[in-house]
C-alpha positions as CSV (number, residue, x, y, z in Angstrom):
1,M,347.1,104.5,-75.9
2,G,347.6,103.2,-72.4
3,T,344.8,105.3,-71.1
4,R,342.4,103.9,-73.7
5,L,343.4,100.3,-73.0
6,R,342.8,100.7,-69.3
7,T,339.4,102.2,-70.0
8,L,338.5,99.4,-72.3
9,I,339.5,96.7,-69.7
10,C,337.6,98.5,-66.9
11,T,334.5,98.7,-69.1
12,F,334.7,95.0,-69.9
13,V,335.1,94.0,-66.2
14,F,332.2,96.2,-65.1
15,A,329.9,94.8,-67.8
16,S,330.8,91.2,-66.8
17,W,330.1,92.0,-63.2
18,V,326.7,93.5,-64.0
19,S,325.7,90.6,-66.2
20,L,326.7,88.1,-63.5
21,A,324.8,90.0,-60.8
22,S,321.7,90.2,-63.0
23,G,321.8,86.4,-63.6
24,T,322.1,85.6,-59.9
25,Q,319.2,88.0,-59.1
26,Y,317.0,86.3,-61.8
27,Q,317.7,82.9,-60.4
28,Q,316.8,84.1,-56.9
29,N,313.6,85.7,-58.1
30,S,312.6,82.6,-60.1
31,H,313.2,80.4,-57.1
32,H,311.1,82.6,-54.8
33,T,308.3,82.8,-57.4
34,K,308.0,79.0,-57.6
35,K,308.1,78.7,-53.9
36,D,305.3,81.2,-53.6
37,L,303.1,79.5,-56.2
38,L,303.5,76.0,-54.7
39,P,300.9,76.3,-51.9
40,K,298.3,77.6,-54.4
41,E,298.9,74.6,-56.6
42,Q,298.6,72.3,-53.7
43,A,295.4,74.0,-52.6
44,H,294.0,73.6,-56.1
45,L,294.8,69.9,-56.1
46,I,293.2,69.5,-52.6
47,E,290.0,71.2,-53.8
48,A,289.9,69.0,-56.8
49,D,290.3,65.9,-54.6
50,L,287.5,67.0,-52.2
51,A,285.2,67.6,-55.1
52,A,285.9,64.1,-56.5
53,D,285.3,62.6,-53.0
54,N,282.0,64.4,-52.6
55,A,280.9,63.2,-56.0
56,K,281.8,59.6,-55.0
57,T,279.8,60.0,-51.8
58,N,276.7,61.2,-53.5
59,T,277.0,58.5,-56.1
60,L,277.5,55.6,-53.7
61,F,274.2,56.2,-52.0
62,L,272.3,56.1,-55.3
63,A,274.4,53.9,-57.5
64,D,273.1,50.6,-56.2
65,P,269.3,50.7,-56.1
66,P,267.3,47.5,-55.8
67,D,266.5,45.6,-58.9
68,N,263.0,46.9,-59.5
69,S,263.9,49.4,-62.2
70,S,261.1,48.0,-64.3
71,S,258.6,49.7,-62.0
72,S,260.5,53.0,-62.0
73,S,259.8,55.2,-64.9
74,V,259.3,58.7,-65.9
75,D,258.2,60.0,-69.3
76,G,260.8,61.1,-71.9
77,D,264.5,60.5,-72.2
78,T,265.0,60.2,-68.4
79,L,263.5,56.7,-68.3
80,D,266.8,55.0,-67.5
81,L,268.3,57.7,-65.3
82,P,269.3,56.8,-61.7
83,T,266.8,58.1,-59.2
84,C,269.2,60.5,-57.6
85,L,269.7,62.3,-60.9
86,L,266.0,63.1,-60.9
87,C,265.5,63.6,-57.2
88,V,267.3,65.1,-54.3
89,C,269.0,62.4,-52.2
90,L,270.4,62.8,-48.7
91,T,271.5,60.1,-46.4
92,G,268.4,57.9,-45.9
93,S,266.0,60.4,-47.5
94,V,264.8,60.8,-51.1
95,Y,262.9,63.9,-52.2
96,C,261.1,63.5,-55.6
97,E,258.7,66.4,-55.5
98,E,257.2,67.9,-58.7
99,V,259.7,66.0,-60.9
100,D,260.1,67.3,-64.5
101,P,259.5,65.5,-66.8
102,D,256.5,63.8,-65.2
103,M,257.1,60.9,-62.8
104,T,254.3,58.3,-63.3
105,S,255.4,55.5,-61.0
106,V,257.4,55.0,-57.8
107,P,261.1,55.4,-58.6
108,A,263.7,52.7,-57.7
109,L,264.9,53.6,-54.3
110,P,268.4,53.3,-52.9
111,K,268.9,50.7,-50.3
112,E,268.6,51.9,-46.7
113,T,266.1,54.6,-47.7
114,A,264.1,55.6,-44.6
115,Y,262.1,58.6,-45.8
116,L,260.5,59.0,-49.2
117,Y,258.8,62.3,-50.3
118,A,257.3,61.9,-53.7
119,R,254.7,64.6,-53.6
120,Y,252.9,66.3,-56.4
121,N,253.9,64.1,-59.3
122,K,251.7,61.9,-61.6
123,I,252.1,58.5,-60.0
124,K,249.1,56.4,-60.9
125,K,249.6,53.0,-59.3
126,I,251.5,51.4,-56.4
127,T,252.5,47.8,-57.0
128,A,253.7,45.2,-54.5
129,K,257.2,45.4,-56.0
130,D,257.6,49.2,-55.5
131,F,258.6,48.9,-51.9
132,G,259.3,45.2,-51.6
133,D,263.0,45.5,-51.0
134,I,263.1,48.7,-49.0
135,V,262.2,47.4,-45.6
136,T,263.9,50.3,-43.9
137,L,261.2,52.8,-44.8
138,K,259.8,54.7,-41.9
139,R,257.9,57.5,-43.7
140,I,256.2,57.6,-47.2
141,D,254.6,60.8,-48.4
142,L,252.8,60.5,-51.8
143,T,250.5,63.5,-51.4
144,G,249.1,65.1,-54.6
145,N,249.5,62.3,-57.1
146,L,247.0,60.5,-59.4
147,I,247.0,57.2,-57.5
148,S,243.8,55.3,-58.1
149,E,245.0,51.7,-57.3
150,I,247.3,50.2,-54.6
151,E,247.9,46.5,-54.6
152,D,247.2,44.8,-51.3
153,G,250.8,43.6,-50.8
154,A,252.3,47.0,-51.5
155,F,253.0,47.9,-47.8
156,V,253.0,44.4,-46.2
157,K,256.8,44.1,-45.9
158,L,257.3,47.6,-44.4
159,T,257.4,46.5,-40.8
160,L,259.1,49.8,-39.7
161,L,256.7,52.2,-41.5
162,E,255.2,54.7,-39.1
163,E,253.8,57.5,-41.2
164,L,252.0,57.1,-44.5
165,S,250.3,59.9,-46.5
166,L,248.1,59.2,-49.5
167,A,246.3,62.5,-49.4
168,E,245.0,64.2,-52.5
169,N,244.9,61.2,-54.8
170,Q,242.1,59.2,-56.5
171,L,241.7,56.2,-54.2
172,V,238.4,54.4,-54.0
173,R,239.7,51.7,-51.7
174,L,242.4,51.2,-49.1
175,P,245.0,48.4,-49.1
176,I,246.2,46.4,-46.2
177,L,248.1,48.8,-43.9
178,P,251.3,48.2,-41.9
179,V,250.4,47.5,-38.2
180,K,253.0,49.9,-36.8
181,L,251.6,53.0,-38.4
182,T,251.3,56.0,-36.0
183,S,249.9,58.4,-38.6
184,F,247.8,57.8,-41.7
185,N,246.4,60.4,-44.1
186,A,243.9,59.7,-46.8
187,N,242.3,63.1,-47.0
188,H,240.8,64.3,-50.3
189,N,240.3,60.9,-52.1
190,N,237.2,59.1,-53.4
191,L,236.9,56.6,-50.6
192,K,233.5,55.0,-49.9
193,T,232.6,52.7,-47.0
194,K,232.6,49.6,-49.3
195,G,236.2,50.5,-50.2
196,V,237.4,50.5,-46.5
197,K,237.3,47.1,-44.9
198,A,235.6,47.0,-41.5
199,N,238.9,46.0,-39.8
200,A,241.1,48.3,-41.9
201,F,242.4,50.1,-38.8
202,K,241.4,47.7,-36.1
203,K,244.9,46.0,-35.8
204,L,246.8,49.3,-35.9
205,T,247.2,49.5,-32.2
206,K,249.9,52.3,-32.4
207,L,247.8,54.6,-34.6
208,R,247.4,58.1,-33.1
209,N,246.4,60.3,-36.0
210,L,243.8,59.3,-38.6
211,Y,242.8,61.6,-41.4
212,L,239.9,60.6,-43.7
213,A,238.4,64.0,-44.5
214,H,236.9,65.0,-47.8
215,N,235.9,61.5,-49.0
216,Q,232.6,59.8,-49.6
217,L,232.4,57.6,-46.5
218,E,228.8,56.7,-45.4
219,A,229.9,55.4,-41.9
220,V,232.7,55.8,-39.4
221,P,235.0,52.8,-39.6
222,V,236.2,50.9,-36.5
223,I,238.7,53.2,-34.8
224,P,241.5,51.8,-32.6
225,E,241.6,53.0,-29.0
226,S,245.1,54.4,-29.5
227,V,243.8,57.2,-31.8
228,V,244.1,60.7,-30.4
229,I,243.0,62.7,-33.5
230,L,240.3,61.7,-35.9
231,H,239.4,63.9,-38.9
232,I,236.5,62.5,-40.8
233,Q,234.8,65.8,-41.8
234,N,233.2,66.4,-45.2
235,N,232.0,62.9,-46.0
236,N,228.5,61.4,-46.4
237,I,228.0,60.1,-42.8
238,S,224.4,60.3,-41.8
239,T,224.3,58.2,-38.6
240,V,226.4,57.1,-35.7
241,N,225.6,54.4,-33.1
242,T,226.7,53.6,-29.6
243,D,229.5,51.4,-30.7
244,T,231.0,53.9,-33.1
245,F,233.2,55.4,-30.3
246,C,231.9,53.8,-27.1
247,K,230.7,50.4,-26.0
248,S,227.0,49.6,-25.8
249,N,227.6,46.8,-23.3
250,D,229.7,48.9,-20.9
251,T,228.1,52.1,-19.7
252,Y,231.1,52.9,-17.5
253,Y,233.6,52.7,-20.3
254,I,235.7,55.9,-20.9
255,R,237.7,56.2,-24.1
256,P,241.1,57.2,-22.7
257,N,243.0,58.8,-25.7
258,M,240.7,60.4,-28.2
259,N,240.4,64.2,-27.7
260,E,239.7,65.6,-31.1
261,I,237.0,64.3,-33.5
262,R,236.0,66.4,-36.5
263,M,232.6,65.4,-38.1
264,D,231.6,68.8,-39.5
265,G,230.5,68.8,-43.1
266,N,228.5,65.5,-42.8
267,P,224.7,65.3,-43.0
268,V,224.5,63.6,-39.5
269,I,222.9,65.7,-36.7
270,L,225.0,64.7,-33.7
271,A,222.4,65.8,-31.1
272,Q,220.2,62.9,-32.2
273,Y,222.7,60.4,-30.9
274,P,223.6,61.5,-27.3
275,N,224.5,58.0,-26.1
276,S,227.1,57.7,-28.8
277,F,229.5,60.2,-27.1
278,T,229.1,59.4,-23.4
279,C,232.6,57.8,-23.2
280,L,234.4,60.7,-24.8
281,Q,236.3,63.4,-22.9
282,S,235.2,66.0,-25.5
283,L,232.3,66.1,-27.9
284,P,232.9,65.8,-31.7
285,I,233.0,69.0,-33.8
286,G,229.9,68.9,-36.1
287,R,226.2,69.7,-36.6
288,Y,224.0,69.5,-33.5
289,H,221.0,71.3,-34.9
């Protein structure tokens, strides 16, 4: 009997000790597990905060466009969507190229936009309100649209604009252009001489590159002396005169900047007008026979 009692007591004590040790080990394991998971939880929260901050940054640039939304439209359900949901917007630049569904007018631009690329859309007209409040613009590229009309005041307020491309559109006349332009491209339009005012480029004293190829011009417009490259090939030009590039009243005049003139693809035979190129440093590219 005594032996059984001692055995029972020893068994009870051993079981209690094992239970106590297991409980302590569980608490220690639980404590370490939480400690190990804490950095992961913090990392997850940090990633979430960064994502939210990035979203706010992207939204801030585009959330407050100028109040000309009436002139900004695309077909379909996206009519009222902010520009930067339709386009790619980076700091100071807006890329609206081949927008789907079709973009038929200039979108409302965020303030401080400096560069707009809206190529290969279906924009049909440019109004005076489209760029009226975005005086920070330095470059506009509207290549490959359906533009047939531009109001005269459309670019008047853009005093910082240096580069303008209206290539591959349907223009029959040019609007008043900003005086600080250094590059202007109107290749592949329907321009005729009557649609280009005689002094359209005369006041553009910083203009260096002028592209008027593949139009229907019958004469070379007045070209500023600052121009280095002139492309006017594939038009309907049949004659040139002494004052086209040189000065008839100054036989010693040398045109200082122009070094590339393309007149190929015109009906004019340049060899018939030798006195028209005496001031040039290199002869125009075109027909001589």
